[in-house]
C-alpha positions in Angstrom: 19.2 -26.6 31.9 18.9 -23.0 32.9 18.8 -20.3 30.6 22.0 -18.1 30.6 24.7 -16.8 28.8 26.4 -20.2 29.3 23.2 -22.1 27.7 23.3 -23.9 24.2 22.0 -21.8 21.5 19.7 -24.0 19.3 19.2 -24.3 15.5 15.5 -25.8 14.3 15.4 -26.9 11.1 11.9 -26.5 9.8 12.5 -26.3 5.9 12.8 -28.7 3.5 10.6 -30.4 0.4 9.0 -32.5 2.4 9.0 -34.9 -0.7 7.8 -38.2 0.8 4.7 -35.9 2.3 3.7 -34.5 -0.7 5.1 -31.4 -0.3 3.0 -30.5 2.8 4.6 -28.2 5.6 5.7 -31.0 8.2 6.8 -29.2 10.5 3.1 -27.6 10.9 1.2 -30.6 10.9 -0.3 -31.6 14.4 0.5 -34.5 16.6 -1.0 -35.0 19.9 -2.5 -31.6 19.8 0.2 -29.1 18.9 2.5 -29.0 15.7 5.7 -30.9 15.5 7.4 -27.5 15.0 5.7 -27.1 18.6 7.4 -30.3 19.9 10.8 -29.0 19.3 10.8 -25.6 20.4 8.8 -26.7 23.8 12.0 -29.0 24.1 14.7 -26.2 24.5 12.5 -23.5 25.8 15.2 -23.6 28.3 18.1 -23.1 26.4 19.8 -19.7 24.7 19.1 -18.1 21.4 17.0 -20.3 19.0 17.0 -19.8 15.2 14.1 -22.0 13.4 15.5 -22.1 9.6 12.5 -22.6 7.1 9.8 -20.7 5.6 8.6 -17.4 7.3 6.3 -18.5 10.5 4.4 -15.5 12.1 2.9 -17.1 14.7 6.3 -18.0 16.4 7.2 -15.6 19.3 9.5 -12.1 19.0 12.2 -14.1 20.5 13.1 -17.2 17.7 14.7 -15.8 15.1 14.0 -16.6 11.8 16.1 -17.3 8.5 15.7 -19.2 5.2 18.3 -21.4 3.1 20.3 -19.6 0.6 17.8 -21.9 -1.5 15.0 -23.4 0.0 15.5 -27.0 -0.1 18.9 -27.1 -0.2 19.5 -29.7 2.7 20.1 -29.9 5.9 23.6 -28.6 6.0 22.6 -25.4 3.8 20.2 -24.8 6.9 22.5 -25.6 9.5 25.0 -22.4 7.8 22.4 -20.2 7.4 21.1 -20.9 11.4 25.1 -20.3 11.9 25.1 -17.1 10.0 22.2 -16.0 11.8 23.6 -16.2 15.2 26.2 -14.1 14.4 29.1 -13.4 16.2 29.5 -15.0 19.6 27.5 -17.9 19.5 27.2 -20.1 22.6 29.9 -23.1 23.3 27.5 -25.9 22.1 24.6 -25.5 19.7 21.7 -27.6 19.8 20.3 -28.9 16.2 17.0 -30.6 15.9 14.8 -31.2 13.1 11.2 -30.4 13.1 9.6 -33.7 12.8 9.8 -35.5 16.2 6.8 -35.5 17.7 7.7 -37.3 20.7 11.0 -35.0 21.6 11.1 -33.6 25.1 13.2 -31.6 27.2 14.3 -34.7 29.4 16.2 -36.3 26.0 17.9 -32.6 25.2 18.9 -32.7 29.3 20.5 -36.2 28.4 22.5 -35.3 25.7 23.9 -32.3 27.2 24.9 -34.3 30.1 27.0 -36.8 27.9 28.8 -33.6 25.8 32.0 -33.1 27.7 35.2 -34.3 25.6 33.2 -34.5 22.8 32.5 -32.4 19.0 29.3 -34.0 18.9 26.6 -36.1 21.1 23.8 -36.9 19.0 20.4 -39.4 20.2 20.1 -42.6 18.8 16.7 -44.7 18.9 15.9 -48.1 19.9 17.2 -49.8 17.1 20.7 -48.4 17.7 20.2 -45.9 14.6 22.2 -42.5 15.2 19.7 -39.3 14.5 22.0 -36.7 13.1 19.3 -34.4 13.5 19.2 -34.7 17.2 22.3 -33.5 18.4 24.4 -30.9 20.3 27.8 -29.9 18.9 30.8 -27.9 19.5 30.1 -24.8 17.9 33.8 -24.2 16.8 34.1 -28.1 15.4 31.2 -27.4 13.6 31.7 -24.3 12.3 35.1 -25.8 10.9 33.6 -28.5 9.3 31.2 -26.4 7.6 34.5 -24.3 5.9 36.1 -27.4 5.0 33.3 -28.5 2.3 33.3 -27.1 -0.9 29.4 -27.0 -1.1 26.3 -27.1 1.8 24.2 -27.0 -1.1 22.4 -30.7 -1.0 24.1 -32.2 1.5 23.9 -34.8 3.8 24.0 -34.5 7.5 26.9 -37.2 7.5 29.5 -34.7 5.6 29.6 -32.6 9.5 30.1 -35.2 11.5 33.5 -35.4 13.4 35.5 -37.9 14.2 34.7 -37.4 18.3 31.1 -38.3 18.9 29.3 -39.7 21.5 25.9 -41.7 20.7 23.5 -41.9 23.3 20.1 -44.2 22.8 17.3 -42.4 24.3 13.3 -42.9 23.9 11.1 -40.8 22.1 13.2 -39.7 19.2 12.1 -41.4 16.3 11.3 -39.4 13.3 8.5 -38.5 11.0 9.1 -38.7 7.0 6.4 -40.5 6.1 2.0 -40.2 6.3 2.3 -43.6 7.7 4.9 -42.9 10.1 2.4 -39.9 11.1 -0.7 -41.9 11.0 1.1 -44.1 13.6 1.8 -41.2 16.1 -0.7 -39.6 16.1 -2.8 -42.7 16.9 0.1 -42.9 19.5 -1.0 -39.8 21.3 -4.9 -41.2 21.0 -4.2 -44.6 22.6 -4.8 -44.6 26.1 -2.1 -46.9 27.2 1.0 -45.7 29.6 3.1 -46.5 26.5 3.7 -45.5 23.6 2.5 -48.0 20.7 5.0 -49.5 18.5 7.9 -48.9 21.1 8.2 -45.1 19.9 9.0 -43.7 23.4 7.0 -42.8 26.4 3.6 -41.0 25.8 3.5 -36.7 26.4 0.1 -35.2 27.5 -2.1 -34.4 24.7 -5.4 -33.2 24.1 -8.2 -35.2 26.5 -10.6 -37.6 24.9 -13.8 -35.4 24.6 -16.8 -37.6 22.5 -18.7 -35.8 24.2 -19.9 -32.2 22.0 -18.0 -29.1 22.8 -19.0 -25.5 22.8 -18.8 -23.7 19.4 -15.7 -21.2 21.0 -13.9 -23.9 21.7 -14.3 -25.7 18.7 -13.5 -22.4 16.7 -9.8 -22.5 18.9 -9.0 -26.0 18.5 -9.1 -25.3 14.6 -7.4 -22.3 14.6 -5.0 -23.6 17.1 -4.5 -27.4 15.7 -4.8 -27.2 12.1 -1.9 -28.1 9.6 -0.8 -24.1 8.0 -0.4 -24.6 4.4 2.6 -24.2 3.1 3.8 -20.6 1.9 4.0 -19.5 -1.6 4.6 -16.4 -3.8 1.4 -15.1 -5.4 0.2 -12.5 -7.4 -1.9 -10.4 -4.7 -5.2 -9.3 -6.8 -5.5 -12.9 -8.0 -5.5 -14.6 -3.8 -8.1 -12.7 -2.3 -8.9 -15.3 0.8 -5.4 -16.0 1.3 -3.2 -14.3 4.7 0.8 -13.2 4.1 3.0 -15.0 5.3 5.3 -12.5 5.8 4.6 -8.5 6.5 4.1 -6.7 3.5 6.8 -4.0 3.3 6.6 -0.7 0.2 8.3 -1.0 -2.1 8.1 2.6 -3.2 6.9 5.9 -1.4 3.5 6.9 -0.9 3.3 9.6 -2.7 6.3 9.2 -5.0 6.9 12.7 -5.1 5.3 16.4 -3.9 1.5 16.3 -5.6 -1.1 18.5 -5.3 -4.0 17.7 -3.3 -6.3 20.0 -4.5 -7.7 21.6 -7.6 -5.9 24.6 -7.6 -3.1 27.2 -8.1 1.0 26.3 -7.3 2.5 29.2 -6.2 6.1 30.9 -5.4 6.8 33.3 -2.3 4.1 35.8 -1.7 1.3 36.8 -3.5 0.0 38.2 -5.4 1.1 36.0 -8.5 1.5 36.4 -12.0 -0.5 33.3 -13.6 1.0 31.8 -15.9 -0.4 30.4 -19.2 0.1 26.3 -18.8 -1.3 23.7 -16.8 -0.2 20.0 -14.2 -2.5 17.7 -14.7 -2.3 14.3 -12.8 -0.2 11.7 -14.9 0.7 14.7 -17.5 4.2 16.3 -17.7 5.4 18.2 -14.5 5.2 22.0 -15.2 8.5 24.0 -15.5 9.7 26.0 -12.2 8.3 28.2 -10.6 9.9 31.7 -9.7 9.2 33.8 -6.8 5.6 35.5 -7.4 5.0 32.9 -9.7 1.8 30.7 -9.9 0.9 27.8 -12.0 -2.7 26.2 -12.6 -2.2 22.7 -11.3 -4.8 19.4 -10.7 -5.2 17.3 -8.2 -2.8 14.2 -7.9 -0.8 16.3 -10.3 3.3 16.9 -9.6 4.1 20.3 -8.2 7.0 22.1 -10.2 10.1 22.7 -8.9 10.0 26.0 -6.3 6.5 25.6 -5.1 5.5 27.0 -2.0 2.1 25.8 -1.2 -0.6 25.3 -2.8 -3.9 27.4 -2.9 -7.2 25.5 -3.6 -9.2 27.1 -5.4 -12.0 28.6 -3.0 -9.3 30.2 -1.6 -8.3 32.3 -4.6 -9.5 35.1 -6.9 -8.3 35.9 -10.6 -8.1 38.9 -13.1 -6.6 36.5 -15.9 -3.4 37.6 -14.9 -2.9 37.9 -11.8 -4.0 35.6 -9.0 -5.0 36.7 -5.3 -5.1 34.6 -1.9 -8.8 35.9 -0.7 -8.4 37.9 2.3 -9.8 35.3 4.9 -8.5 32.3 3.6 -6.5 30.1 5.8 -2.2 30.2 5.6 -2.5 26.2 4.5 -0.7 24.4 2.1 -2.1 21.4 0.1 0.4 19.5 -1.0 1.0 15.8 -0.1 4.7 15.5 0.2 7.1 12.8 -1.2 6.5 9.3 1.5 4.5 11.7 4.0 1.7 8.6 3.8 4.8 5.1 3.6 8.5 5.1 2.8 10.0 3.0 1.5 10.3 -0.4 3.6 7.0 0.8 5.9 5.5 -2.2 6.6 2.1 -2.0 5.3 0.5 -5.2 6.7 1.9 -7.2 9.1 2.3 -11.3 8.6 -1.1 -13.2 9.2 -3.1 -10.5 7.6 -5.5 -11.4 5.0 -5.7 -10.5 1.2 -8.5 -8.4 0.7 -9.6 -5.8 -1.5 -8.6 -3.2 0.5 -4.7 -4.9 0.8 -4.6 -5.4 -2.7 -5.2 -1.7 -3.2 -2.6 -0.5 -0.1 -0.1 -2.7 -1.9 -0.6 -1.7 -5.4 -0.4 1.9 -4.6 2.9 1.2 -3.2 4.3 -0.4 -6.1 3.6 -4.4 -4.2 1.8 -6.7 -6.7 3.1 -9.8 -5.4 3.9 -11.3 -1.9 4.5 -14.8 -0.1 1.0 -15.8 1.3 -0.8 -19.1 2.9 -4.0 -20.0 0.6 -6.6 -19.2 -0.3 -8.0 -22.8 1.0 -9.4 -24.3 -1.9 -12.6 -26.5 -1.6 -14.4 -29.3 -3.0 -17.7 -29.6 -1.8 -19.2 -33.3 -1.6 -23.4 -33.7 -1.4 -24.6 -36.7 -0.5 -27.9 -38.9 -0.7 -29.5 -40.7 -2.9 -32.8 -38.9 -2.5 -30.7 -35.5 -3.8 -31.2 -34.2 -7.5 -29.9 -31.3 -8.5 -31.6 -31.3 -11.7 -34.4 -32.6 -13.5 -37.5 -33.9 -12.9 -37.7 -35.5 -9.4 -38.7 -39.4 -9.0 -40.7 -41.0 -6.5 -38.5 -40.4 -3.2 -36.5 -37.4 -4.3 -36.2 -34.0 -3.1 -34.6 -31.2 -4.9 -31.0 -29.8 -3.8 -31.6 -26.4 -2.4 -27.8 -25.6 -0.8 -25.8 -27.3 -3.4 -26.1 -24.6 -5.9 -25.5 -21.8 -2.8 -22.6 -22.9 -1.8 -20.0 -21.6 -3.7 -21.3 -18.2 -3.4 -21.4 -18.6 0.8 -17.9 -20.0 0.4 -16.8 -17.3 -1.3 -17.8 -14.6 0.6 -15.5 -15.8 2.9 -12.7 -15.6 0.6 -12.6 -19.7 0.0 -12.7 -20.6 -3.2 -14.6 -23.6 -4.6 -12.5 -26.2 -7.3 -15.1 -28.2 -8.3 -18.0 -29.8 -6.8 -19.5 -33.7 -6.8 -22.6 -35.9 -6.0 -21.9 -38.9 -3.5 -24.3 -41.8 -3.5 -24.8 -43.7 -0.1 -22.7 -46.7 -0.1 -20.7 -48.7 2.3 -17.5 -47.3 1.1 -18.1 -44.5 -1.7 -16.3 -42.1 1.1 -13.2 -44.0 0.9 -11.9 -42.9 -2.3 -13.5 -39.6 -1.9 -10.9 -39.0 1.3 -8.4 -40.9 -0.4 -8.2 -38.6 -3.6 -8.7 -35.4 -1.5 -4.9 -34.2 -2.1 -6.0 -31.8 -4.2 -7.8 -29.9 -2.2 -7.3 -27.5 1.1 -11.0 -28.3 2.6 -13.2 -30.9 1.8 -16.5 -29.8 2.5 -19.4 -32.7 2.8 -22.9 -32.4 3.6 -24.9 -35.1 4.9 -23.8 -39.0 6.0 -22.8 -37.1 9.4 -24.9 -38.7 12.0 -25.4 -42.1 13.3 -28.2 -43.4 10.6 -27.9 -46.3 8.2 -26.5 -43.7 5.6 -24.3 -41.7 7.6 -21.5 -43.2 6.4 -18.3 -40.2 6.8 -17.2 -41.4 10.6 -16.4 -44.7 9.7 -14.4 -43.5 6.6 -12.3 -41.1 8.6 -11.7 -43.6 10.9 -10.5 -45.9 8.1 -8.0 -43.5 6.7 -6.6 -42.8 10.3 -8.1 -39.2 9.9 -7.3 -36.8 13.0 -10.7 -36.1 14.6 -10.7 -32.1 15.6 -14.2 -31.4 16.6 -16.6 -34.8 17.0 -19.4 -33.1 18.0 -20.7 -29.6 18.3 -22.8 -28.5 21.8 -25.0 -26.5 19.4 -28.7 -26.7 18.0 -29.1 -27.2 15.2 -25.5 -28.5 13.8 -24.7 -30.9 16.3 -23.8 -33.7 14.0 -20.7 -31.5 12.8 -17.5 -33.3 12.5 -13.9 -31.4 11.5 -10.7 -34.1 10.8 -7.7 -33.5 9.3 -6.6 -35.9 6.7 -2.8 -37.5 6.3 -2.6 -35.1 3.5 -3.6 -32.6 5.8 -6.4 -31.5 4.0 -9.3 -30.5 6.0 -12.6 -32.5 6.3 -15.8 -30.6 7.4 -18.5 -32.6 7.4 -21.7 -31.0 8.2 -25.5 -31.7 8.7 -27.6 -32.9 6.0 -30.6 -30.5 6.8 -30.1 -27.0 4.9 -30.7 -25.1 7.5 -28.2 -26.5 10.4 -25.8 -27.3 7.5 -25.9 -23.1 6.3 -25.3 -21.9 10.3 -22.9 -24.4 11.1 -20.8 -23.6 7.9 -21.0 -19.9 8.2 -20.1 -20.2 12.1 -16.8 -22.3 11.3 -15.7 -21.7 8.2 -14.0 -18.5 9.3 -12.0 -20.7 12.0 -11.2 -23.0 9.4 -9.3 -20.3 7.0 -7.7 -18.6 9.7 -5.8 -21.9 11.0 -5.1 -22.9 7.6 -3.8 -19.6 6.4 -2.1 -18.5 10.0 -4.4 -14.9 10.3 -5.2 -13.9 13.3 -8.5 -14.3 14.9 -11.0 -12.1 13.5 -13.1 -9.6 15.4 -16.6 -10.3 16.0 -20.0 -8.6 16.3 -21.7 -8.9 19.6 -24.5 -6.9 20.8 -28.1 -7.3 23.0 -31.0 -9.8 21.4 -33.7 -8.3 22.6 -35.8 -11.2 23.1 -33.0 -13.8 24.2 -34.8 -16.0 26.8 -37.4 -16.6 24.7 -35.0 -18.5 22.3 -32.2 -20.0 25.2 -32.6 -23.5 25.5 -30.3 -26.4 27.5 -27.5 -25.7 24.7 -26.2 -22.8 22.6 -28.6 -22.6 19.5 -27.8 -21.0 16.3 -31.0 -18.9 15.0 -31.8 -16.7 11.9 -32.2 -12.7 13.7 -33.3 -9.2 12.1 -32.2 -5.9 13.4 -34.0 -4.5 16.4 -35.6 -0.8 15.8 -34.1 0.7 19.4 -30.4 -1.5 18.1 -29.2 -5.1 18.7 -31.6 -8.1 17.4 -34.5 -9.7 17.4 -33.9 -13.6 17.0 -36.2 -15.9 15.5 -37.6 -18.5 18.4 -38.6 -21.4 16.0 -37.0 -22.6 12.8 -37.0 -25.6 10.7 -34.3 -27.2 9.1 -35.6 -28.7 6.6 -35.0 -25.7 4.3 -33.9 -22.3 4.0 -37.2 -20.1 4.3 -36.2 -19.0 7.4 -33.6 -16.8 6.5 -35.5 -14.9 4.1 -35.6 -10.9 5.1 -33.6 -11.9 7.8 -30.3 -9.9 8.7 -28.0 -12.7 9.8 -28.0 -15.5 12.3 -27.4 -15.2 15.8 -25.7 -17.7 18.6 -27.3 -17.7 21.6 -26.4 -19.1 25.0 -28.0 -21.7 27.0 -30.4 -19.5 30.0 -29.7 -16.3 28.2 -31.7 -13.4 29.4 -33.1 -10.8 27.1 -31.0 -8.1 26.1 -27.7 -10.8 27.2 -25.1 -10.2 24.4 -24.8 -12.6 21.8 -22.6 -12.8 18.5 -23.8 -12.0 15.1 -23.0 -13.4 12.2 -24.2 -11.4 9.3 -25.6 -13.4 6.1 -23.7 -12.4 3.0 
């Protein structure tokens, strides 16, 4: 399929309501190591121009055109019409139209459709049962455009309304779509099955991520979470209420900054060359604009006040002297004007922040300054905390064998410092199937943080529950001490499960190391910059696997880490500035990652 001017154009439908999936962003669901949208785009990569119809997706390459239906969720025909419009004048003779819910689709299937297109207005794939898939097809552009024009409306029309008379149906493997959580479950299981065929006859397997039962390094775990977690759906929101979310589209200025010419300093607005006759009125920020100046006039003005018409410059106070009625510029004063001109900081339409930028206090302020208070965002990542263990008690007197919950009370504060709001916190007793209900009802949160139950002991039930509910394991274990039993999975509802060790220090350390990557993966934010520097006593700390230990600032720069740490409590981080991740075999003064304590 050569990429040439004669290659077909492509329209990928990546919107819709996904009502049978609970409204999740179905094209963003990860199956076989990549999202279903990525699978669709890979299958048509060698073809011509490609339009993705659906919510803005900042992670797509700039060569991918993006648009939306006239009304989000208004049906495939409306999406096709929007894609045709975006292609504009001079589309290719043929257009490939695909849905973004085909986890087994390959470029081979597309090649077969193109090979059978001669003498037909459209050729469609059929699954192994012979059922036509009208959202896997190659259309003659002229016929498709004519069919669209014949419709009274494109809103909420089925694809069958477009199907022409001269069609061809080609039975192909790997063209089954996924419309329900059960079908997503089966598709993921098929990729995880180490057989030569796909379970259930769905089609041939495509190489997915290799099975990795061994613990994986921290950096690799972070990359997996950023790349493979399902993106949260975009939504409009008031920016000041969604700190911790990320922009789903670029944020542009709604108004100029400044909105008008203003004084940059306390001083005098003057017209012409001095000395100047000093008027009695004064210009205040937010007050009435002074009347226009005539040549030879000056008026007192405050910082931020709108300069009067006719102003040639603003002289700051320290460059002037007055004798009550006259204003003079000091002889040695520099020739400058302290005026901020309309739009010199931002013009209407200027980009304030790129798609994926986290919503921070600074972003809220920068947006408000240009009259923008709402935007399309993903997130924030709403979280439920589950504390486990019969022996844990949060309040009241301790009974025999019980211990105080020393981390449950602080987890909401630590998560909030990363822009992660906690919607509730529960305590789960040690029972054989207690997690089954917890996981089944986790559809109202984006992240489930579980403390304890991640090891292999008699009371450690989380892994078994994840297996029973077909949770997709992303990080089975970490090559990190402490924190090796950490597990991260994604449920069919797209909720992320972060299972932390039960020991307080191990739980806090691994949570601080992984939560930023989880937030980035769910919201589409780019990888964050990390603080690195020399660890003065790295050789004393390093071991056969990476270690994460408390550290304090060193007087000569860098950090000094704690060689020994007790994980049963958080006493070791008292009077410490953060944590350091020390690689195996590190030597003194080697550069390490520093994770500041909130």
